[in-house]
C-alpha positions in Angstrom: 0.0 0.0 0.0 1.4 3.4 -1.0 2.7 5.5 1.9 0.8 8.4 0.4 -2.5 6.9 1.6 -1.2 6.5 5.1 0.1 10.1 5.2 -3.1 11.5 3.8 -5.3 9.5 6.2 -3.2 10.0 9.3 -5.0 13.2 10.3 -8.2 11.3 10.1 -7.4 8.4 12.3 -5.5 8.7 15.6 -5.4 4.9 15.9 -4.6 4.1 12.3 -1.9 1.6 13.3 -4.5 -0.6 14.8 -6.1 -1.3 11.5 -3.6 -4.0 10.9 -5.5 -6.6 12.9 -3.2 -9.6 12.4 0.3 -10.4 13.6 3.2 -9.0 11.5 5.7 -11.1 9.8 8.0 -11.4 12.8 7.3 -14.3 15.1 5.5 -13.1 18.2 5.8 -15.1 21.4 3.8 -12.8 23.7 0.1 -13.5 24.3 -2.1 -12.6 21.4 -5.6 -13.3 20.1 -7.1 -15.6 17.5 -5.0 -15.7 14.3 -2.5 -13.3 15.9 -5.2 -10.5 16.2 -4.8 -8.9 19.6 -8.5 -7.9 19.7 -9.6 -11.5 19.4 -8.4 -12.6 22.8 -12.1 -12.9 23.7 -15.2 -13.5 21.5 -16.3 -9.9 22.1 -13.2 -8.8 20.2 -15.1 -9.4 16.9 -17.3 -6.4 17.8 -14.2 -4.2 18.1 -12.6 -5.3 14.8 -15.9 -4.6 13.1 -16.0 -1.2 14.6 -12.5 -0.4 13.5 -13.1 -1.7 10.0 -16.1 0.4 9.6 -14.4 3.5 11.0 -11.3 3.0 8.8 -13.4 2.4 5.7 -15.4 5.6 6.4 -12.2 7.5 6.7 -10.9 6.1 3.4 -14.2 7.0 1.7 -13.8 10.6 2.9 -10.3 10.6 1.6 -11.4 9.3 -1.8 -14.2 11.8 -2.0 -11.6 14.6 -2.2 -10.5 13.0 -5.6 -6.8 12.5 -5.1 -4.7 11.1 -8.0 -6.0 8.0 -9.8 -3.2 5.8 -8.3 -4.1 7.0 -4.8 -7.8 6.3 -5.4 -7.0 2.7 -6.4 -4.7 2.2 -3.4 -7.3 3.6 -1.1 -10.0 1.4 -2.6 -7.7 -1.6 -2.1 -7.2 -0.7 1.5 -10.9 -0.6 2.1 -11.1 -4.1 0.6 -8.1 -5.2 2.7 -9.6 -3.8 5.9 -13.1 -5.4 5.4 -11.8 -8.7 4.0 -9.8 -9.4 7.1 -12.9 -9.1 9.3 -15.1 -11.2 7.0 -12.4 -13.9 6.4 -11.4 -14.2 10.1 -15.1 -14.4 11.1 -15.9 -17.0 8.5 -12.9 -19.2 9.5 -13.9 -18.9 13.1 -17.6 -19.7 12.3 -16.6 -22.9 10.6 -13.9 -24.2 12.9 -13.9 -22.8 16.4 -15.1 -25.3 19.1 -16.2 -22.4 21.4 -19.8 -21.6 20.7 -19.4 -18.1 22.0 -16.7 -17.4 19.5 -18.8 -18.8 16.7 -21.8 -16.7 17.7 -19.8 -13.5 17.8 -18.2 -14.4 14.4 -21.7 -14.9 12.9 -22.7 -11.5 14.3 -19.6 -9.9 12.8 -20.2 -11.3 9.4 -23.8 -10.2 9.4 -23.0 -6.7 10.7 -20.3 -6.1 8.1 -22.7 -7.5 5.5 -25.5 -5.1 6.5 -23.0 -2.2 6.6 -21.9 -2.9 3.1 -25.4 -3.3 1.8 -27.6 -1.0 3.8 -25.4 1.9 4.8 -24.6 2.9 1.2 -23.9 6.5 2.2 -20.5 5.3 3.5 -18.9 2.7 1.3 -18.9 -0.6 -0.5 -16.0 -2.8 -1.1 -14.0 -3.5 -4.2 -14.3 -6.7 -6.2 -11.9 -8.7 -4.1 -14.2 -8.3 -1.1 -17.1 -9.4 -3.3 -15.4 -12.6 -4.4 -14.6 -13.6 -0.8 -18.2 -12.9 0.4 -19.6 -14.5 -2.7 -17.7 -17.7 -2.1 -18.6 -17.8 1.6 -22.0 -16.4 2.0 -23.3 -15.9 -1.5 -23.1 -12.1 -1.9 -22.0 -10.3 -5.1 -21.7 -6.9 -6.5 -22.2 -4.6 -3.5 -21.0 -1.3 -5.0 -23.7 1.4 -4.6 -21.7 4.4 -3.5 -21.8 7.2 -6.1 -18.8 9.0 -4.6 -16.6 5.9 -4.9 -18.0 5.1 -8.4 -17.1 8.6 -9.6 -13.6 8.2 -8.3 -13.2 4.8 -9.9 -14.6 6.1 -13.1 -12.0 8.9 -13.0 -9.2 6.4 -12.5 -10.5 4.1 -15.2 -10.5 6.9 -17.8 -7.2 8.4 -16.6 -4.4 7.9 -19.2 -1.8 8.8 -16.6 -2.4 5.7 -14.7 0.6 3.7 -15.9 0.5 0.5 -13.9 -1.1 -2.3 -15.9 -2.4 -3.9 -12.7 -3.8 -0.7 -11.4 -5.6 -0.1 -14.7 -7.1 -3.6 -14.5 -8.2 -2.9 -10.9 -9.9 0.3 -12.0 -11.6 -1.4 -14.9 -12.8 -4.3 -12.7 -14.1 -1.9 -10.0 -16.0 0.1 -12.6 -17.6 -2.9 -14.1 -18.4 -4.2 -10.6 -20.1 -0.9 -9.6 -22.1 -1.0 -12.8 -23.2 -4.6 -12.3 -24.1 -3.7 -8.7 -26.7 -1.2 -9.9 -25.0 2.1 -9.5 -27.4 3.5 -12.1 -30.5 2.6 -10.1 -32.8 5.1 -8.3 -32.8 5.1 -4.5 -35.8 2.8 -4.3 -34.2 0.1 -6.5 -30.9 0.4 -4.7 -32.6 -0.2 -1.4 -34.3 -3.2 -3.0 -31.0 -4.6 -4.2 -29.5 -4.1 -0.7 -32.5 -5.9 0.8 -32.1 -8.8 -1.6 -28.4 -9.1 -0.8 -29.1 -9.3 2.9 -31.8 -11.8 2.2 -29.4 -13.9 0.2 -26.9 -13.8 3.0 -29.6 -15.0 5.4 -30.7 -17.7 3.1 -27.1 -19.0 2.8 -26.6 -18.9 6.5 -29.9 -20.7 7.1 -29.2 -23.3 4.5 -25.9 -24.2 6.2 -27.4 -24.1 9.7 -30.1 -26.5 8.6 -27.5 -29.0 7.4 -25.7 -28.7 10.7 -28.8 -29.1 12.7 -30.5 -31.8 10.7 -27.9 -34.2 9.3 -30.5 -37.0 9.4 -30.0 -40.5 10.7 -31.3 -44.1 10.4 -31.4 -46.8 13.1 -30.4 -50.2 11.8 -31.3 -53.5 13.5 -29.7 -55.9 14.4 -26.2 -54.6 14.9 -24.7 -57.4 12.7 -26.1 -55.5 9.7 -23.2 -53.0 10.0 -19.6 -54.3 9.2 -17.2 -54.1 12.1 -14.9 -51.7 10.2 -17.6 -49.1 10.4 -18.5 -49.5 14.1 -16.4 -46.5 15.0 -18.5 -44.3 12.7 -21.9 -45.3 14.2 -23.6 -45.1 17.6 -25.0 -48.1 19.4 -28.8 -48.0 20.1 -31.3 -50.3 21.6 -35.0 -51.0 21.3 -37.5 -53.1 23.0 -38.8 -56.0 21.0 -40.9 -59.1 21.4 -41.3 -62.5 19.7 -44.8 -63.8 19.8 -46.0 -64.5 23.4 -42.4 -64.2 24.8 -41.4 -61.4 27.0 -39.8 -58.2 25.6 -36.0 -58.2 25.1 -33.5 -55.5 24.1 -32.5 -55.6 20.5 -29.1 -54.0 19.7 -28.5 -51.9 16.6 -26.6 -48.9 15.3 -27.6 -45.3 14.5 -26.1 -44.0 11.3 -25.8 -40.2 11.2 -26.1 -39.4 7.5 -23.3 -36.8 7.3 -21.1 -37.1 4.2 -18.1 -39.0 5.4 -20.2 -41.6 7.3 -22.6 -42.0 4.3 -19.7 -42.5 2.0 -18.3 -45.3 4.2 -21.6 -47.0 4.7 -22.4 -47.0 0.9 -19.0 -48.3 0.1 -18.6 -51.1 2.7 -22.1 -52.4 3.5 -22.7 -55.4 1.4 -25.9 -57.1 0.3 -24.9 -60.3 2.1 -24.4 -58.5 5.4 -27.6 -56.5 5.2 -30.8 -58.5 4.9 -34.2 -57.0 4.9 -34.5 -55.8 8.5 -37.1 -54.2 10.8 -36.1 -50.6 11.4 -37.1 -48.6 14.5 -36.3 -45.4 12.8 -39.0 -43.4 11.1 -38.7 -40.0 9.7 -40.7 -37.5 7.7 -40.1 -37.5 4.0 -42.7 -35.5 2.0 -45.2 -36.4 4.7 -44.9 -40.1 4.4 -43.0 -42.8 6.3 -40.5 -45.3 5.0 -41.7 -48.9 4.8 -40.3 -50.8 7.8 -38.4 -53.5 5.8 -35.6 -51.7 3.9 -31.9 -52.3 3.3 -29.6 -50.2 5.3 -27.6 -49.1 2.3 -30.7 -48.0 0.5 -32.1 -46.3 3.6 -28.8 -44.5 4.2 -28.7 -43.2 0.6 -32.3 -42.0 0.6 -32.0 -40.3 4.0 -28.8 -38.6 3.1 -30.4 -37.2 0.0 -33.6 -36.2 1.7 -32.5 -33.9 4.5 -32.8 -31.2 5.5 -36.3 -30.9 4.1 -36.5 -27.2 5.2 -33.8 -26.3 2.7 -36.2 -26.8 -0.2 -37.9 -23.6 0.8 -34.6 -21.9 1.6 -33.3 -22.8 -1.8 -36.5 -21.5 -3.5 -36.0 -18.2 -1.7 -32.4 -18.0 -2.6 -33.0 -18.6 -6.2 -35.9 -16.1 -6.3 -33.8 -13.4 -4.7 -30.9 -13.9 -7.0 -33.2 -13.9 -10.0 -34.8 -10.7 -8.9 -31.4 -9.0 -8.6 -30.7 -10.0 -12.2 -34.0 -8.5 -13.3 -33.6 -5.3 -11.2 -30.2 -4.8 -12.7 -31.3 -5.1 -16.3 -29.9 -1.7 -16.9 -26.1 -1.4 -17.0 -24.2 1.7 -16.5 -22.2 1.0 -19.7 -25.4 1.4 -21.7 -26.4 4.4 -19.5 -23.2 6.2 -20.5 -23.8 5.4 -24.1 -27.4 6.8 -23.9 -26.1 9.9 -22.2 -23.6 10.4 -25.1 -26.3 9.8 -27.7 -28.8 12.2 -26.1 -26.2 14.9 -25.7 -25.0 14.5 -29.3 -28.4 14.1 -31.0 -30.7 16.1 -28.8 -28.2 18.5 -27.3 -29.5 17.8 -23.8 -27.5 19.2 -21.0 -25.7 16.9 -18.6 -28.4 17.6 -15.9 -31.2 16.9 -18.3 -29.6 13.6 -19.2 -29.2 12.7 -15.6 -32.8 13.5 -14.8 -34.1 11.5 -17.8 -31.9 8.5 -17.2 -32.6 8.2 -13.5 -36.1 7.3 -14.5 -35.7 3.6 -14.0 -38.6 2.5 -16.2 -37.4 4.5 -19.2 -33.9 3.3 -18.9 -35.0 -0.3 -18.3 -37.1 -0.3 -21.4 -34.3 1.0 -23.6 -31.6 -1.2 -22.1 -33.7 -4.4 -22.1 -33.6 -4.1 -25.9 -29.8 -3.7 -25.9 -28.2 -5.5 -23.0 -30.4 -7.3 -20.4 -29.7 -10.1 -18.1 -32.3 -12.8 -18.7 -31.3 -14.7 -15.6 -29.1 -14.8 -12.6 -26.7 -17.0 -14.5 -26.4 -14.4 -17.2 -25.7 -11.8 -14.6 -23.1 -13.9 -12.8 -21.2 -15.1 -15.8 -20.9 -11.7 -17.6 -17.4 -11.0 -16.3 -16.1 -14.5 -16.5 -14.2 -16.2 -19.3 -17.3 -18.0 -20.4 -19.3 -14.7 -20.5 -22.7 -16.2 -20.9 -24.9 -19.2 -20.0 -25.1 -20.2 -23.7 -21.4 -20.6 -23.9 -21.4 -22.7 -20.7 -24.3 -24.8 -21.8 -22.7 -25.6 -25.2 -19.4 -26.5 -23.4 -21.2 -28.8 -21.0 -23.4 -30.5 -23.7 -20.3 -31.0 -25.8 -18.5 -32.7 -22.9 -21.5 -34.7 -22.1 -21.7 -36.1 -25.6 -18.1 -37.1 -25.6 -18.3 -38.9 -22.2 -21.7 -40.6 -22.8 -20.5 -43.7 -24.7 -17.9 -44.7 -22.2 -20.1 -43.9 -19.3 -22.8 -46.2 -20.7 -20.1 -49.0 -21.0 -19.1 -48.4 -17.4 -22.7 -48.5 -16.1 -23.4 -51.8 -17.9 -20.2 -53.3 -16.5 -21.4 -52.5 -12.9 -24.9 -53.8 -13.6 -23.5 -57.0 -15.0 -21.2 -57.4 -12.0 -24.1 -57.0 -9.6 -26.2 -59.5 -11.6 -23.3 -62.0 -11.5 -22.9 -61.6 -7.7 -26.6 -61.9 -7.0 -27.4 -64.6 -9.5 -30.4 -62.6 -10.6 -30.0 -61.8 -14.3 -32.8 -59.3 -14.5 -31.9 -57.3 -11.4 -31.3 -53.5 -12.0 -28.6 -51.3 -10.7 -29.8 -48.7 -8.2 -28.1 -45.4 -7.2 -27.2 -46.7 -3.7 -25.3 -49.6 -5.4 -22.8 -47.5 -7.1 -20.3 -46.8 -4.3 -20.3 -50.4 -3.1 -20.0 -52.2 -6.4 -17.4 -49.7 -7.9 -15.2 -50.2 -4.8 -15.7 -54.0 -5.1 -14.8 -54.0 -8.8 -11.8 -51.9 -8.3 -10.5 -54.2 -5.5 -11.2 -57.2 -7.6 -9.7 -56.0 -10.8 -6.5 -54.7 -9.2 -6.3 -56.8 -6.1 -6.6 -53.6 -4.1 -7.0 -53.5 -0.3 -7.9 -49.9 0.5 -6.7 -50.3 4.1 -3.3 -51.3 2.7 -3.2 -48.2 0.5 -4.1 -46.0 3.5 -1.3 -47.5 5.5 1.2 -45.6 3.3 -0.5 -42.2 3.8 -0.3 -41.2 7.4 -1.3 -37.6 7.8 2.2 -36.7 9.1 3.8 -38.2 6.0 1.4 -36.4 3.7 2.4 -33.1 5.3 6.0 -34.0 4.7 5.1 -34.7 1.1 3.7 -31.2 0.7 6.9 -29.8 2.1 9.0 -31.9 -0.3 6.8 -30.8 -3.2 7.3 -27.1 -2.7 11.0 -27.5 -2.1 11.5 -29.5 -5.3 9.3 -27.2 -7.4 9.9 -23.7 -6.0 13.1 -24.0 -3.9 11.1 -23.0 -0.8 10.6 -24.6 2.6 7.7 -24.9 5.0 9.1 -24.1 8.5 7.1 -25.0 11.6 6.3 -22.0 13.7 5.3 -22.3 17.4 1.9 -20.9 18.1 1.7 -18.0 20.5 -0.8 -18.3 23.5 -4.3 -17.4 22.3 -3.4 -17.6 18.5 -4.8 -21.1 17.9 -8.4 -22.3 18.1 -7.7 -26.0 18.8 -4.7 -28.1 20.0 -4.6 -29.9 16.7 -3.8 -26.7 14.8 -0.3 -26.2 13.5 1.3 -23.2 11.8 4.0 -23.0 9.1 5.8 -20.3 7.3 6.6 -20.6 3.6 10.3 -19.5 3.4 12.5 -18.8 0.4 16.3 -18.6 1.0 16.6 -15.3 -0.9 13.2 -13.8 -0.6 12.5 -14.6 3.0 9.1 -15.6 4.3 6.4 -15.6 1.6 3.4 -16.2 3.8 1.9 -18.2 6.6 -0.5 -21.2 6.7 -2.5 -22.7 9.6 -3.3 -26.4 9.2 -6.5 -27.7 10.9 -6.8 -31.1 9.4 -8.4 -33.5 11.9 -12.2 -34.0 12.2 -14.0 -33.1 15.3 -17.6 -32.5 16.4 -19.1 -29.2 15.3 -16.4 -28.4 12.8 -17.0 -27.5 9.1 -17.6 -31.0 7.6 -15.7 -30.6 4.3 -12.2 -29.5 3.2 -11.5 -25.9 2.3 -8.9 -23.1 1.9 -9.7 -20.0 3.9 -7.9 -16.7 3.3 -7.3 -14.7 6.5 -5.3 -11.9 4.9 -4.4 -11.3 1.3 -1.0 -10.2 0.0 -0.4 -6.7 -1.3 2.5 -4.3 -2.0 2.9 -1.8 0.9 6.0 -0.1 -0.5 8.9 -0.7 -2.8 10.6 -2.8 0.0 7.7 -4.1 2.1 5.0 -6.6 1.2 2.0 -7.6 3.3 2.4 -11.4 3.6 -0.7 -13.6 3.0 -2.1 -15.6 5.9 -4.3 -18.6 5.1 -5.8 -21.7 6.7 -6.2 -25.1 5.2 -9.1 -26.9 6.8 -9.9 -30.6 6.4 -11.7 -33.4 8.3 -9.5 -36.5 8.4 -10.6 -39.1 11.0 -8.4 -41.2 13.2 -9.0 -45.0 12.9 -10.9 -46.4 15.8 -8.0 -48.7 16.7 -5.0 -46.4 16.1 -3.6 -43.1 17.1 -2.2 -42.5 13.6 -4.4 -40.6 11.2 -4.2 -42.5 7.9 -5.8 -41.1 4.7 -7.6 -42.9 2.0 -6.1 -41.9 -1.2 -9.2 -39.9 -2.1 -8.4 -37.9 1.0 -4.8 -37.4 -0.3 -6.2 -36.2 -3.6 -8.4 -33.7 -1.7 -5.5 -32.5 0.4 -3.4 -31.8 -2.7 -6.3 -30.1 -4.3 -6.8 -27.7 -1.4 -3.0 -27.3 -1.2 -3.1 -26.0 -4.8 -5.4 -23.2 -3.6 -3.1 -22.5 -0.7 -0.1 -22.1 -3.0 -2.0 -19.8 -5.2 -2.6 -17.5 -2.2 0.9 -17.9 -0.7 2.9 -17.4 -3.9 1.0 -14.6 -5.6 2.8 -11.3 -5.5 0.3 -8.7 -6.7 0.5 -5.1 -5.9 -3.2 -5.0 -4.8 -5.1 -7.3 -2.4 -7.9 -7.0 -4.9 -6.1 -9.6 -7.1 -4.2 -11.6 -4.4 -4.1 -15.4 -4.8 -7.4 -17.0 -5.7 -9.1 -13.7 -6.4 -9.3 -14.4 -10.1 -11.9 -14.9 -12.8 -14.3 -17.4 -11.3 -13.8 -20.0 -14.0 -10.0 -19.8 -13.5 -9.9 -20.2 -9.7 -9.9 -24.0 -9.6 -7.2 -24.5 -12.2 -4.2 -24.6 -9.8 -6.0 -26.9 -7.4 -6.9 -29.3 -10.1 -3.3 -29.2 -11.4 -1.9 -30.2 -8.0 -4.2 -33.2 -7.9 -2.0 -34.8 -10.6 0.9 -34.7 -8.1 -1.1 -36.9 -5.7 -1.2 -39.7 -8.3 2.3 -39.6 -9.8 4.7 -42.3 -8.5 7.7 -40.0 -9.0 6.1 -37.8 -6.3 4.6 -40.4 -4.1 7.8 -42.4 -3.6 9.3 -39.3 -2.0 7.0 -39.4 1.0 4.5 -42.3 1.0 5.9 -44.7 3.5 4.2 -47.4 5.6 3.2 -45.9 8.9 4.8 -48.8 10.9 7.6 -50.3 8.8 8.7 -47.1 7.0 8.7 -49.0 3.6 8.3 -46.8 0.5 5.0 -47.4 -1.3 5.5 -50.1 -4.0 5.3 -48.9 -7.6 3.0 -51.7 -8.6 0.5 -50.6 -5.9 0.5 -47.1 -7.3 -0.1 -48.6 -10.8 -3.0 -50.5 -9.4 -4.4 -47.3 -7.8 -4.0 -45.5 -11.1 -5.8 -48.3 -13.0 -8.6 -48.4 -10.4 -9.0 -44.6 -10.7 -9.6 -44.8 -14.4 -12.2 -47.6 -14.2 -15.2 -45.4 -13.7 -13.8 -42.0 -14.6 -16.4 -41.4 -17.3 -19.3 -41.9 -14.9 -17.6 -39.6 -12.4 -17.1 -36.9 -15.0 -20.7 -37.4 -16.1 -21.8 -36.8 -12.6 -19.9 -33.5 -12.4 -21.4 -32.4 -15.7 -24.8 -33.1 -14.3 -24.1 -31.0 -11.2 -22.9 -28.1 -13.5 -26.0 -28.4 -15.7 -28.3 -28.4 -12.7 -26.6 -25.3 -11.3 -27.1 -23.6 -14.6 -30.7 -24.6 -14.9 -31.6 -23.6 -11.3 -30.1 -20.1 -11.9 -31.2 -19.9 -15.5 -34.1 -18.3 -17.3 -37.2 -18.7 -15.2 -40.6 -18.7 -16.8 -42.4 -19.7 -13.6 -41.7 -18.7 -10.1 -41.1 -20.5 -7.7 -39.5 -23.2 -9.8 -39.7 -26.9 -8.9 -36.0 -27.5 -8.1 -36.6 -31.3 -7.6 -38.2 -31.8 -10.9 -35.5 -29.8 -12.7 -32.6 -31.9 -11.2 -34.6 -35.1 -11.7 -35.0 -34.4 -15.4 -31.4 -33.5 -15.9 -30.2 -36.6 -14.0 -32.1 -38.8 -16.4 -31.0 -36.9 -19.5 -27.3 -36.7 -18.7 -26.5 -39.7 -16.5 -27.4 -43.3 -16.5 -29.1 -43.2 -13.1 -32.8 -42.7 -12.4 -34.1 -40.2 -9.9 -35.2 -41.7 -6.6 -38.6 -40.5 -5.7 -38.7 -38.4 -2.5 -35.0 -37.4 -2.6 -33.7 -33.9 -3.2 -29.9 -33.8 -3.0 -29.9 -30.1 -3.8 -30.9 -29.3 -0.2 -27.4 -30.2 1.0 -25.3 -29.3 -2.1 -23.7 -26.1 -0.7 -22.0 -25.3 -4.0 -25.4 -23.9 -5.0 -24.7 -21.1 -2.5 -21.1 -20.4 -3.1 -20.9 -21.2 -6.8 -24.3 -20.1 -7.9 -24.2 -20.6 -11.7 -20.5 -21.2 -11.4 -20.1 -24.9 -10.7 -19.0 -25.4 -14.3 -15.7 -23.8 -13.3 -14.6 -27.1 -11.9 -14.9 -28.6 -15.4 -13.1 -25.7 -17.0 -10.3 -26.2 -14.5 -10.2 -30.0 -15.1 -9.7 -29.3 -18.8 -7.1 -26.5 -18.3 -5.2 -28.6 -15.7 -5.1 -31.6 -18.0 -3.6 -29.6 -20.8 -1.1 -27.9 -18.4 0.0 -31.2 -17.0 0.5 -32.7 -20.4 2.4 -29.8 -21.9 4.3 -28.4 -18.9 4.6 -30.9 -16.0 4.3 -34.5 -17.2 7.8 -35.0 -18.4 9.5 -33.7 -15.3 6.9 -32.8 -12.6 9.3 -32.1 -9.8 12.0 -30.0 -11.5 12.7 -26.4 -10.6 12.1 -25.5 -14.2 8.6 -26.9 -14.1 8.0 -25.1 -10.8 9.4 -21.8 -12.1 7.0 -22.0 -15.0 4.0 -22.6 -12.7 5.0 -19.9 -10.3 6.1 -17.1 -12.7 3.5 -17.7 -15.4 0.5 -18.6 -13.3 0.5 -18.4 -9.5 2.4 -15.2 -8.8 0.0 -13.1 -10.9 -3.2 -14.0 -9.0 -5.9 -12.2 -10.9 -3.7 -9.3 -12.0 -3.5 -10.6 -15.6 -6.1 -11.7 -18.1 -6.7 -15.4 -17.4 -6.6 -16.3 -21.1 -3.2 -14.6 -21.4 -1.9 -16.5 -18.4 -3.1 -19.9 -19.8 -1.6 -19.2 -23.2 1.7 -18.0 -21.6 2.0 -21.2 -19.5 0.7 -23.9 -21.8 0.9 -22.4 -25.3 -1.7 -21.8 -27.9 -4.7 -24.1 -28.1 -5.5 -24.4 -24.4 -8.5 -22.2 -24.9 -11.1 -21.7 -27.7 -13.2 -18.7 -28.5 -16.8 -19.5 -28.9 -19.9 -17.3 -29.3 -18.3 -14.4 -27.6 -16.8 -16.4 -24.7 -13.9 -18.6 -23.9 -14.1 -22.4 -23.4 -11.3 -24.9 -22.7 -10.0 -27.2 -25.3 -11.0 -30.7 -24.2 -8.5 -32.7 -26.3 -6.0 -33.4 -23.5 -8.8 -34.5 -21.1 -10.3 -36.8 -23.7 -7.0 -38.3 -24.5 -6.3 -38.8 -20.8 -9.6 -40.5 -20.2 -9.5 -42.5 -23.5 -12.6 -40.8 -24.7 -13.4 -40.8 -28.4 -13.7 -37.1 -29.2 -16.8 -36.3 -31.2 
């Protein structure tokens, strides 16, 4: 951040030094607060950091209103973003991971208070785009810019030929577009409505997640012998009274299966037909106002229950979709068109600027004109406008093309599973059901490659996997992860560890917290959380990024050593790709730091690093047996790779279905409210080989619909981009400094400061992208070759 901003603002803020909430680069051993923030020694500290963020943001808005130079405007806007982001990001991390309910409650209040400030108190300020990306990914909010003073300043900077920094020009342009998509052109009544809708969206997202946490669902299975012994540590013993004819009652022992994701995955994979006969179940639960029949298989019951709760989220999702759709409709007018109309009116009709302003603030007149020129038909159109894809039509054509290419192989795979089931059961007319997939695909992989997944896991203790990440960055980038002792009050749980990413010449590059073990009440998935983004403070000083990598790896019931299934290793490397994107970016502005990139570019580094989790040249460096220390055998890795490819077409098909459903739910809506279950059911039958199970509604616990609204396709974009990069850049020598230098200097270090298409072409060469109908799509050749698909 330029020192000019600090000098100009110093007279406004007597405690300006306190705005740097988190610990500086130097290791601090004195008592501190959560994440190194002195204010967060107690839960009430969240109130104080919100107060200071609002105060500081207001001061910066006042400074910007005096119209300093364009460079100073952009720097001040970036400091607003930096100030507010640190509050939002720390609150979100706390909300998802802290075991103390009081801390969680105060973090939730902080998030909502900042959100209301940004939306409702538009006379003060709204954040730049980097803030919007963070909040969009976490609580589903986008495009909050409604402050005319800030917009006028950004417009000045965007049109200023003296602004020489290419990154600053890009920031100015992005901010202007963001303001305009946020409805800066609207009258006060419409702005208020957009603010209300954004607050409503935030509340819907919070309620959706709260419902999942409160209502994970469960089934009670009797007798206990129905559940394999290797799953007993995941389930809870239960009893019921029972009777047999005229005999006295006796206690029947069973197990309760809580249908949270990791438990469901294990039950579906490991509970066989032979072990689970038709049993009498105590559990009954409400599903569209009817009860399950009493005699059902546990695997089927678990599948249906896990895809049928929380029922309340059907209504929450309806409200979320409706609110986002209404925003798109309200924002039919864009300021780009508004400026064009002003120009036309002034040139043709010689209206004065004031006459133009009066005319164009009539929302209905402007809406009518602009709907003919440049309207958003849907929330998807609104959300995709600034991405590489640019429009729902481009995304849909890409997804349909990919679906057609994968369909023939997916059908072959489906038939092979069905035939395997028929062979095992001896029933040649029995059909394959959705709850069969995980069990039979695991069985077929084990059979075809003589794989014992417990043996695979024995080579991937969590501690060794962490060593693998350290070896990876040292080989690729010449940097080391150094363990740092946590200061009193800094950590939120004893399992948390902290490391610095250190370069021998450049010094520390950033800091990472690792919170990798599962525990009650913790965020159930795996995610990368930014706590503080990087930015240039002066020619010699850089604000180092601070991030957290959060996973949920469980300890075996009979061992103190956390051992990962290889799918968990894959996930760890995926999230590590996000972490490196944040840690290695060196942008001038926080606005473009790390993963703050075009939405359909953000998943590319994470998908690229998944390849490292499968390459034997990498695995042999760290994958050792947890008790013997033996290096993982190459033949075992070859078997793992072969098993991975067995049903890859069906897995890709499932991802395409998710992306298509996401597009459809946020697409053009003729009727409101839409029937989300019917939409996803139809798409499942069109684009997969599975039938819809009546009464289920998986969309009520698919949180990507919140964070990636109309953007889930970005995973598939990234899969294609990563496949091409791996083939062209990494495959021949994945661990060389030359490969790492290319990844770092041509991709990671730029964050979002360069055009994503340029970054991709610079790294992988021409042909990695294609231009189609005004947008950009990935070339699918490398992915098709990798999966042995016949490109059509």
